[in-house]
C-alpha positions in Angstrom: -9.5 60.1 18.4 -8.7 62.2 15.4 -12.0 61.4 13.8 -13.9 62.6 16.9 -12.0 65.8 16.8 -13.0 66.3 13.1 -16.6 65.5 13.9 -16.7 68.0 16.8 -15.1 70.6 14.5 -17.9 69.9 11.9 -20.5 70.4 14.6 -18.9 73.7 15.7 -18.7 74.9 12.1 -22.3 74.1 11.5 -23.3 75.9 14.7 -21.3 79.0 13.5 -23.1 78.9 10.2 -26.5 78.6 11.9 -25.6 81.5 14.2 -24.6 83.7 11.3 -27.8 82.9 9.5 -29.7 84.0 12.6 -27.8 87.3 12.8 -28.6 88.0 9.1 -32.3 87.2 9.7 -32.4 89.6 12.6 -30.7 92.3 10.6 -33.2 91.9 7.7 -36.1 92.2 10.2 -34.6 95.4 11.6 -34.1 96.8 8.1 -37.7 96.1 7.3 -38.7 98.4 10.1 -37.0 101.3 8.3 -38.9 100.9 5.0 -41.8 103.2 6.1 -39.2 106.0 6.6 -38.0 105.9 3.0 -38.8 109.1 1.2 -39.2 109.7 -2.5 -35.9 111.0 -4.0 -36.0 114.7 -4.8 -34.4 116.5 -7.7 -31.7 117.7 -5.3 -30.0 114.3 -5.5 -28.0 115.3 -8.5 -25.1 112.9 -9.2 -26.5 110.2 -6.8 -28.4 107.1 -7.8 -31.0 106.8 -5.1 -33.3 103.7 -5.2 -36.9 104.4 -4.5 -39.0 102.6 -1.9 -40.2 99.9 -4.2 -36.7 99.0 -5.3 -35.5 98.8 -1.7 -38.5 96.6 -0.7 -37.9 94.3 -3.8 -34.2 93.9 -2.9 -35.2 93.2 0.8 -37.7 90.6 -0.3 -35.2 88.9 -2.6 -32.6 88.8 0.2 -35.1 87.3 2.6 -36.1 84.6 0.1 -32.5 83.8 -0.5 -31.9 83.5 3.2 -34.8 81.2 3.6 -33.5 79.0 0.7 -30.0 78.9 2.3 -31.5 78.0 5.7 -33.5 75.2 4.1 -30.4 73.9 2.5 -28.5 73.9 5.8 -31.3 72.0 7.5 -31.1 69.3 4.9 -27.3 69.3 5.2 -27.6 69.0 9.0 -29.9 65.9 8.6 -27.3 64.3 6.4 -24.5 65.1 8.8 -26.5 63.7 11.8 -27.3 60.5 9.9 -23.5 60.0 9.2 -22.6 60.8 12.8 -21.2 64.2 11.8 -18.5 62.5 9.8 -17.3 64.7 7.0 
């Protein structure tokens, strides 16, 4: 009985992780839509470190790649959990 409760908890935690990854993916997609609106920093930005469009796009690309890597890892982890009957 206690093992089943732990297995169910593991399934719920995995689902929460999967949902969180999906939320981040959607946020990154929405952020990408704002890239065309980025303007070149002017000289009026004294005292502020404002990244240019290329820096923002590079950071976005890196975040997207890391999210894909994390998602791939979680899929492998899910396969392992399923093969063990979700036993932790």
